[in-house]
C-alpha positions in Angstrom: 0.0 0.1 -0.2 1.4 3.2 -1.0 1.4 5.5 2.0 3.0 8.8 0.1 0.9 11.9 -0.5 3.1 12.0 -3.5 3.5 9.5 -5.7 6.4 7.3 -4.2 8.1 7.2 -7.7 7.9 10.7 -8.4 9.5 11.6 -4.6 12.3 9.3 -5.7 13.2 10.4 -8.8 13.1 14.3 -7.1 15.8 12.7 -4.9 17.5 11.0 -7.2 18.3 14.0 -9.1 19.3 15.8 -5.7 22.1 12.8 -5.5 22.7 10.5 -8.3 23.5 7.6 -7.1 22.7 6.6 -4.1 22.3 2.9 -2.3 18.1 2.1 -2.3 18.4 2.4 1.4 19.0 6.1 1.7 17.6 7.2 -1.3 14.5 5.2 1.2 14.9 7.3 4.0 15.6 10.4 2.1 11.7 9.5 0.3 10.6 9.3 3.9 11.7 12.4 4.9 10.6 14.5 1.7 7.5 13.0 2.1 7.3 14.0 6.3 7.8 17.2 5.2 5.1 17.5 2.3 3.4 16.3 5.3 4.0 18.7 7.9 3.5 22.1 5.5 0.1 20.3 4.0 -1.0 20.1 7.9 0.7 23.7 8.7 -1.7 25.3 6.3 -4.7 23.6 8.2 -6.4 25.9 11.2 -7.9 23.5 14.2 -11.0 23.8 12.7 -9.5 23.1 10.1 -7.8 19.9 10.8 -10.6 18.6 13.3 -13.2 18.6 10.0 -10.5 16.8 8.1 -9.8 13.6 10.6 -13.4 12.9 10.6 -13.1 12.7 7.0 -10.5 10.7 7.0 -12.0 8.1 9.7 -15.5 8.2 7.5 -14.2 7.1 4.5 -10.4 5.8 4.8 -10.1 4.2 1.4 -11.4 6.6 -0.3 -8.2 8.2 -1.5 -10.0 11.2 -3.4 -11.1 12.6 0.2 -8.2 14.4 1.1 -7.5 16.4 -1.6 -11.1 16.9 -2.1 -11.3 18.2 0.4 -8.2 20.8 0.0 -10.1 21.8 -3.0 -13.4 22.7 -0.9 -11.8 24.7 1.6 -9.4 26.8 -1.3 -6.1 25.0 -0.1 -3.4 25.2 -2.9 -1.9 21.8 -2.4 0.2 22.0 -5.7 1.3 24.7 -4.0 2.4 23.2 -1.0 3.6 20.7 -2.3 6.0 22.0 -4.6 7.4 25.0 -1.6 8.2 21.9 0.3 9.6 20.5 -2.3 11.8 23.2 -2.9 13.0 24.0 0.9 13.9 20.0 1.1 16.4 20.9 -1.9 18.0 24.2 -0.2 18.4 22.1 2.8 20.0 19.2 0.7 22.4 21.9 -1.0 23.1 23.6 2.4 24.2 20.4 3.7 21.6 19.3 6.1 20.1 16.3 4.6 22.5 13.5 3.8 
């Protein structure tokens, strides 16, 4: 089961561009860290009320992958922009030596 917010292959390819030829283990760890950073950035955009509403929706519809994106569209939150900014931040941290 894919537990990544963004397709794991996309994240893996992004990591590979930052550090070509890293071991599979390092790539997996970096991919997981990037996914976690994206999740934190997305959740930081929510008010406590929105967080509660999203949590309720996810509990009521655990097998519906469209619930998450639909919620953010309904709330007027641009997921693509948040994801892009989180990936840029990850890249900048990596280039500064903060991720290995």
